[in-house]
VOGU-3710 file (C-alpha; in Angstrom, 3 decimals, decimal comma):
1> mksydvaiig> 0,000/0,000/0,000  1,343/3,433/-0,975  1,592/6,039/1,784  1,335/9,812/1,377  1,673/12,931/3,477  -1,536/14,231/1,914  -4,217/12,850/-0,405  -6,658/15,142/-2,177  -10,023/13,892/-3,406  -11,187/15,956/-6,386
11> sgpggyvaai> -9,094/17,684/-9,060  -10,998/20,924/-9,662  -9,270/24,300/-9,151  -9,265/23,801/-5,380  -7,969/20,248/-5,498  -5,265/20,532/-8,133  -3,958/23,842/-6,733  -3,844/22,321/-3,243  -1,889/19,377/-4,676  0,641/21,663/-6,367
21> rcaqlgmkta> 1,169/23,767/-3,238  1,545/20,652/-1,050  4,150/19,278/-3,452  5,975/22,620/-3,539  6,179/22,466/0,259  7,832/19,063/0,171  4,884/16,786/0,880  4,411/13,457/-0,858  1,076/14,093/-2,553  -1,687/12,042/-4,171
31> liekystlgg> -4,582/13,410/-6,219  -7,699/11,276/-6,742  -10,165/12,075/-9,547  -13,121/9,939/-10,590  -13,224/11,252/-14,172  -10,654/10,578/-16,886  -9,693/14,266/-17,169  -8,484/16,576/-14,429  -9,845/20,043/-13,700  -13,287/19,308/-12,267
41> tclnvgcips> -16,443/21,157/-13,261  -14,625/24,443/-13,869  -12,247/23,276/-16,572  -14,444/20,595/-18,138  -18,068/21,772/-18,065  -18,041/25,159/-16,313  -15,826/28,252/-16,272  -13,532/27,472/-19,207  -15,976/26,049/-21,803  -18,613/28,684/-21,031
51> kamlssshhy> -16,054/31,470/-21,543  -15,010/29,893/-24,845  -18,648/29,933/-25,987  -19,125/33,488/-24,723  -16,059/34,584/-26,684  -17,142/32,864/-29,921  -20,687/34,203/-29,735  -19,347/37,693/-28,958  -17,239/37,592/-32,141  -20,330/36,582/-34,128
61> eeatkhfeeh> -22,400/39,410/-32,653  -19,656/41,930/-33,374  -19,394/40,729/-36,977  -23,144/40,843/-37,630  -24,029/44,025/-35,725  -21,006/46,259/-35,275  -18,323/45,623/-37,905  -20,017/47,859/-40,472  -19,898/50,949/-38,224  -16,137/50,331/-37,872
71> gieipgdikv> -15,786/50,387/-41,655  -15,415/46,618/-41,952  -17,549/45,181/-44,738  -17,926/41,427/-45,169  -19,535/40,295/-48,433  -22,223/37,612/-48,209  -24,078/36,228/-45,235  -22,288/35,549/-41,958  -23,375/32,176/-40,612  -22,972/30,295/-37,355
81> nlekmiarkq> -21,411/26,848/-37,519  -22,440/25,592/-34,064  -20,648/22,281/-34,518  -17,348/24,052/-35,214  -17,944/26,505/-32,351  -18,455/23,659/-29,898  -15,429/21,820/-31,327  -13,295/24,909/-30,652  -14,694/25,055/-27,120  -13,691/21,427/-26,599
91> avvdqttggi> -10,203/22,078/-27,972  -9,771/24,866/-25,400  -10,939/22,479/-22,661  -8,601/19,709/-23,841  -5,611/22,054/-23,934  -6,409/23,389/-20,462  -6,959/19,998/-18,823  -3,837/18,715/-20,558  -1,972/21,552/-18,894  -3,070/20,232/-15,493
101> dflmkknkid> -1,702/16,784/-16,410  1,644/18,452/-17,161  1,626/20,297/-13,829  0,968/17,060/-11,941  3,943/15,376/-13,603  6,143/18,441/-13,135  5,404/18,494/-9,392  5,726/14,682/-9,025  2,142/14,269/-7,829  0,670/10,753/-8,089
111> vfeglgsfkd> -2,700/10,863/-9,852  -5,265/8,099/-9,317  -8,310/7,753/-11,565  -11,311/6,461/-9,654  -13,873/7,344/-7,004  -12,164/8,077/-3,701  -13,963/7,041/-0,522  -12,827/6,885/3,098  -12,234/3,506/4,731  -11,235/5,403/7,870
121> athiiidgkd> -9,515/8,714/8,671  -6,162/7,654/7,197  -7,108/5,166/4,461  -8,814/5,908/1,141  -10,241/3,276/-1,185  -10,106/4,040/-4,919  -12,782/2,447/-7,086  -12,144/2,749/-10,816  -9,314/2,516/-13,305  -6,618/2,775/-10,617
131> ageieaknai> -8,484/0,661/-8,079  -6,786/0,039/-4,773  -6,156/1,570/-1,389  -3,775/4,260/-0,192  -2,755/5,548/3,190  -2,606/9,301/3,871  -1,502/11,153/6,985  -3,742/14,048/5,930  -6,578/14,382/3,431  -8,272/17,282/1,665
141> iatgskpsnl> -11,849/16,913/0,422  -12,265/18,955/-2,786  -15,207/17,191/-4,411  -16,956/20,372/-5,577  -20,593/20,733/-6,559  -23,251/19,638/-9,030  -26,149/21,570/-10,611  -29,177/21,871/-8,313  -32,709/21,125/-9,427  -36,247/21,803/-8,266
151> pfieldkerv> -37,944/18,673/-6,847  -40,768/18,636/-9,399  -38,552/19,007/-12,486  -37,401/15,925/-14,368  -34,098/16,597/-16,115  -34,137/14,491/-19,276  -30,859/16,145/-20,404  -32,271/16,450/-23,930  -34,852/19,250/-23,797  -34,862/19,921/-20,044
161> itstealelk> -31,181/20,459/-19,412  -28,465/21,719/-17,083  -25,482/23,900/-17,966  -23,498/20,754/-18,840  -25,833/19,857/-21,716  -26,206/23,525/-22,749  -22,509/23,483/-23,691  -23,026/20,522/-26,052  -26,222/21,320/-27,978  -26,468/20,073/-31,558
171> eipkhlmiig> -28,670/22,982/-32,660  -29,375/26,576/-31,752  -32,656/26,612/-29,806  -35,610/28,422/-31,311  -36,721/29,454/-27,827  -34,466/28,799/-24,831  -36,258/29,208/-21,503  -33,991/29,626/-18,498  -35,165/28,978/-14,959  -32,945/31,137/-12,760
181> ggviglelgq> -31,506/34,613/-13,317  -28,129/33,974/-11,730  -24,633/33,894/-13,199  -24,791/30,618/-15,132  -28,234/31,198/-16,633  -27,402/34,730/-17,763  -24,069/33,773/-19,324  -25,513/30,875/-21,316  -28,625/32,890/-22,126  -26,459/35,582/-23,683
191> vyrrlgaevt> -24,536/32,985/-25,717  -27,671/31,610/-27,355  -29,401/34,982/-27,724  -26,394/36,196/-29,722  -26,641/33,106/-31,915  -30,295/33,815/-32,721  -32,390/32,020/-30,107  -35,324/33,689/-28,428  -34,442/33,745/-24,724  -36,749/33,950/-21,710
201> vieymdrilp> -35,278/34,236/-18,212  -37,643/33,241/-15,387  -36,430/34,373/-11,953  -38,131/33,763/-8,591  -36,664/36,877/-6,928  -37,619/40,447/-7,860  -34,391/40,998/-9,823  -31,681/39,095/-11,665  -28,345/38,594/-9,852  -30,198/38,873/-6,529
211> tmdaglskel> -27,052/38,436/-4,397  -25,194/41,341/-6,060  -25,606/45,093/-5,633  -29,054/46,159/-6,867  -27,546/48,783/-9,182  -25,647/46,111/-11,098  -28,790/43,993/-11,440  -30,751/46,950/-12,799  -28,078/47,868/-15,358  -27,600/44,302/-16,639
221> nkvfkkakcn> -31,360/43,868/-16,861  -31,434/46,901/-19,195  -28,723/45,335/-21,372  -30,645/42,046/-21,671  -33,894/43,836/-22,463  -32,097/45,895/-25,131  -31,028/42,547/-26,647  -34,733/41,581/-26,689  -34,495/38,922/-23,980  -37,705/38,315/-22,041
231> mmvshkvksv> -36,878/39,040/-18,382  -39,582/37,592/-16,142  -38,693/38,395/-12,518  -40,913/37,655/-9,484  -42,123/34,450/-11,159  -42,397/31,201/-9,229  -42,110/28,140/-11,468  -44,764/25,558/-10,600  -44,265/22,888/-13,256  -42,110/21,905/-16,231
241> erkkgeviik> -43,508/19,421/-18,730  -42,027/18,069/-21,937  -44,256/17,093/-24,838  -42,029/15,636/-27,582  -40,069/18,604/-28,982  -41,760/21,220/-26,795  -41,296/22,194/-23,157  -44,105/23,912/-21,248  -43,402/25,895/-18,089  -46,181/27,051/-15,786
251> aenkkgeeve> -45,376/29,775/-13,295  -47,065/32,152/-10,893  -46,410/35,878/-11,236  -46,301/38,379/-8,361  -50,056/38,966/-8,681  -50,670/35,266/-8,105  -51,774/34,678/-11,689  -50,718/31,568/-13,599  -48,634/32,224/-16,716  -47,361/29,765/-19,289
261> fkgdyclvsv> -44,154/29,693/-21,347  -43,458/27,398/-24,291  -40,119/26,677/-25,963  -38,009/23,890/-27,396  -35,390/23,902/-24,598  -35,475/24,618/-20,874  -32,216/25,300/-19,021  -32,572/24,704/-15,285  -30,094/27,037/-13,643  -31,097/27,335/-9,986
271> grrpytdgln> -27,677/27,133/-8,389  -25,414/24,283/-7,377  -25,255/21,834/-4,483  -22,228/20,422/-2,627  -21,199/17,013/-3,958  -20,226/14,326/-1,448  -21,817/11,267/-3,080  -19,755/8,113/-2,513  -17,277/9,866/-0,208  -18,239/7,739/2,825
281> aeaagvkind> -17,315/10,713/5,026  -18,892/9,162/8,133  -16,324/6,361/8,142  -13,621/8,975/8,646  -15,581/10,874/11,301  -16,300/13,800/8,951  -19,605/15,587/9,600  -21,874/16,815/6,810  -24,535/19,406/7,691  -28,170/19,587/6,617
291> kgqvevndhl> -27,204/21,707/3,577  -24,998/18,876/2,319  -21,821/20,832/3,100  -18,794/19,357/4,848  -18,563/21,130/8,204  -15,266/22,948/8,776  -13,787/25,372/11,301  -11,981/28,634/10,481  -8,914/26,610/9,448  -11,022/24,488/7,021
301> qtsasniyai> -10,476/21,512/9,312  -13,303/18,980/9,537  -14,464/17,111/12,630  -11,633/14,643/11,850  -8,512/16,623/12,797  -6,334/15,342/9,916  -8,965/15,902/7,210  -9,720/19,278/5,617  -12,303/20,415/3,065  -12,245/23,258/0,535
311> gdvvrgamla> -14,195/24,879/-2,297  -17,822/24,330/-3,245  -18,212/21,481/-0,781  -17,867/23,878/2,206  -19,647/27,091/3,195  -19,195/30,306/1,250  -19,388/31,406/-2,362  -19,021/28,672/-4,984  -16,147/30,258/-6,906  -13,101/28,612/-8,470
321> hkaeeegvmv> -10,728/31,283/-7,168  -12,128/30,944/-3,645  -11,416/27,199/-3,841  -7,867/27,869/-5,054  -7,155/30,234/-2,154  -8,514/27,660/0,292  -6,374/24,928/-1,258  -3,243/27,013/-0,791  -4,278/27,924/2,753  -4,687/24,288/3,819
331> aeqlagqkph> -1,392/23,260/2,192  0,483/26,033/3,971  -1,154/25,196/7,308  -0,042/21,575/6,936  3,488/22,916/6,419  3,303/24,877/9,678  2,739/28,293/8,111  0,049/30,791/9,152  -1,870/31,840/6,013  -5,209/33,630/6,039
341> idynlipgvv> -8,116/34,417/3,711  -10,278/37,528/3,932  -13,567/36,201/2,549  -14,894/39,752/2,223  -12,258/40,307/-0,452  -13,104/37,358/-2,724  -14,436/39,039/-5,898  -17,486/37,844/-7,779  -17,689/38,087/-11,584  -20,370/37,552/-14,233
351> ytwpevaavg> -18,847/37,065/-17,703  -21,675/38,496/-19,754  -20,945/41,540/-21,913  -20,792/43,984/-20,337  -19,032/42,088/-17,584  -20,185/42,442/-13,985  -17,798/42,349/-11,029  -17,919/43,180/-7,342  -15,959/42,925/-4,118  -16,768/43,856/-0,534
361> kteeelkeag> -20,084/45,073/0,844  -23,153/46,035/-1,171  -25,250/49,093/-0,386  -27,969/46,774/0,907  -25,544/45,128/3,350  -24,196/48,475/4,595  -27,720/49,788/5,184  -28,678/46,627/7,045  -25,578/46,918/9,258  -26,280/50,589/9,953
371> teykvgqfpf> -22,930/51,656/8,491  -22,738/55,264/7,350  -21,229/55,395/3,885  -20,777/57,595/0,830  -21,074/56,694/-2,841  -18,944/57,620/-5,827  -20,194/56,511/-9,239  -18,902/57,068/-12,757  -20,503/55,963/-16,069  -18,497/54,187/-18,767
381> ralgrarasg> -20,086/56,350/-21,467  -18,049/59,300/-20,123  -14,763/57,476/-20,887  -12,904/58,195/-24,101  -11,703/54,574/-24,242  -15,266/53,266/-23,953  -16,493/55,526/-26,753  -13,562/54,533/-28,955  -14,455/50,838/-28,668  -18,226/51,313/-28,546
391> didgfvkila> -18,530/49,778/-25,063  -20,434/52,543/-23,297  -22,821/50,505/-21,098  -22,145/50,369/-17,383  -20,544/52,182/-14,474  -18,164/51,843/-11,523  -19,510/52,447/-8,018  -17,306/52,839/-4,958  -18,720/52,682/-1,435  -16,551/54,281/1,251
401> dkttdevlgv> -16,927/54,774/4,995  -18,436/58,215/5,602  -16,014/59,013/8,436  -12,737/57,249/7,577  -13,076/57,161/3,736  -11,965/53,484/3,752  -13,282/51,639/0,692  -15,942/49,141/1,815  -17,163/47,860/-1,536  -16,601/48,268/-5,267
411> hmigarcadl> -19,277/47,323/-7,798  -18,842/47,611/-11,549  -20,498/46,676/-14,788  -18,831/47,373/-18,116  -16,119/46,297/-20,528  -13,224/44,354/-18,934  -14,646/44,579/-15,412  -13,594/40,963/-14,756  -10,002/42,222/-14,945  -10,575/45,684/-13,467
421> iaeavtamef> -11,946/44,272/-10,201  -8,412/43,142/-9,246  -7,473/46,792/-8,695  -10,318/47,134/-6,206  -9,311/43,933/-4,398  -5,717/45,169/-4,118  -6,809/48,553/-2,785  -9,120/46,981/-0,207  -6,517/44,413/0,865  -4,315/47,355/1,883
431> rasaediary> -7,321/49,185/3,391  -7,081/52,050/0,939  -9,313/55,094/1,164  -11,256/56,427/-1,804  -8,821/59,348/-1,813  -5,855/56,940/-2,090  -7,310/55,490/-5,317  -8,181/58,974/-6,582  -4,595/60,181/-6,109  -2,646/57,541/-8,021
441> shahptfaea> -2,241/57,811/-11,774  -4,319/55,750/-14,192  -3,219/55,516/-17,826  -5,285/57,371/-20,405  -7,279/56,286/-22,297  -8,280/53,140/-20,377  -11,358/51,563/-18,856  -9,537/51,686/-15,502  -9,974/55,457/-15,440  -13,578/54,791/-14,403
451> ikeaalaate> -12,257/53,481/-11,067  -10,231/56,659/-10,475  -13,194/58,835/-11,418  -15,564/56,903/-9,129  -13,035/57,332/-6,315  -12,892/61,065/-7,057  -16,697/61,159/-6,976  -16,625/59,518/-3,532  -14,015/62,047/-2,390  -15,953/65,288/-1,978
461> dralhi> -17,842/64,656/-5,214  -14,991/65,847/-7,439  -15,050/63,576/-10,476  -13,360/65,361/-13,375  -15,183/64,108/-16,470  -18,862/64,385/-15,483
//
């Protein structure tokens, strides 16, 4: 039987990053993955393939709607080849997962293909291609999450689908109905709307992106409506029925009236649930709570002192970068270091166009806490760079403490916000004030100038370009 300092179950961003950091710190490391490719949901059927599809569909939309105004004329009809688009997406996935294979070899990490389950706190049974048993002084559970569903919906994975199937469709839907106005539903909805599908988003809450700042939700809702998406908020889905090639959704609106939607595909996008199936956590003394999450303390340690858990399978936002940070934190703790994570400074991003990104507290949270704050906001349409590229939708909003001027939250929607949010995270990590951001130089012309201007607006309302 092979023995290891640490064994990691699950090879998503949390798991494989934890494995690399453990190996870097001199630990003999094993990584167990039940699928034949590494990378988990994110690399195989989540973050990476969805961004590939978003990018391809964005190019198509630019070519059909905006090239002409740039003086670019393409003779003949521009057509979508969905098969080729999905093949490109898969090539990106294959290259990315292959890169993880390389990193495992480079760091001398033993990879086992099979389902990992606990025999006890220090022994893991592997059922699959590399069947057997290993011994591990320490273990990290990184088994991630799976798409959630509503109890009355039968997912046939043909017409009533999850995000996994939405990335592999053989045709562009005539009418794609999406249950859930969160990140995944909006991203995939935008992909297929660009490609020509009618899109209807049905959201239970009174706005899309209900966990983000209300201003961002309102602005993105405008963008989707401008693209002629049907945005049905405050609608409670009551039933989903498939009749051959048609799906019928019945819902209740905020007046209590029954409404009906018909389309050829229904994407169920109501969040994700922690995945611990087959883990046999109880045998190792690991507790799982009533939400299906592995219970951990502030050090991500489970009820079994030598077993840790990270990522989507524990409490907190289900984000790949959050899982990565937790993987590094556990590895460094095992090596005797004292790392930390400030969960308030884990950014959230929606990769629609315009992109949406946020870090820190929302206005709603500050009001609820009774915190006195000030707001600085700057629209993208006032930026020379935004006008030059035609990306004028959106704004940057900075929330700062009314007394100390410390930045408490940054919320943005616009071009390249997924990248711009890193500036806000850096500033907040060093407890910068709005004036600090306002005083350092931002290159011109850039989208980043919107952050400086919003900071100026929060500092005695002295934005320069509005």
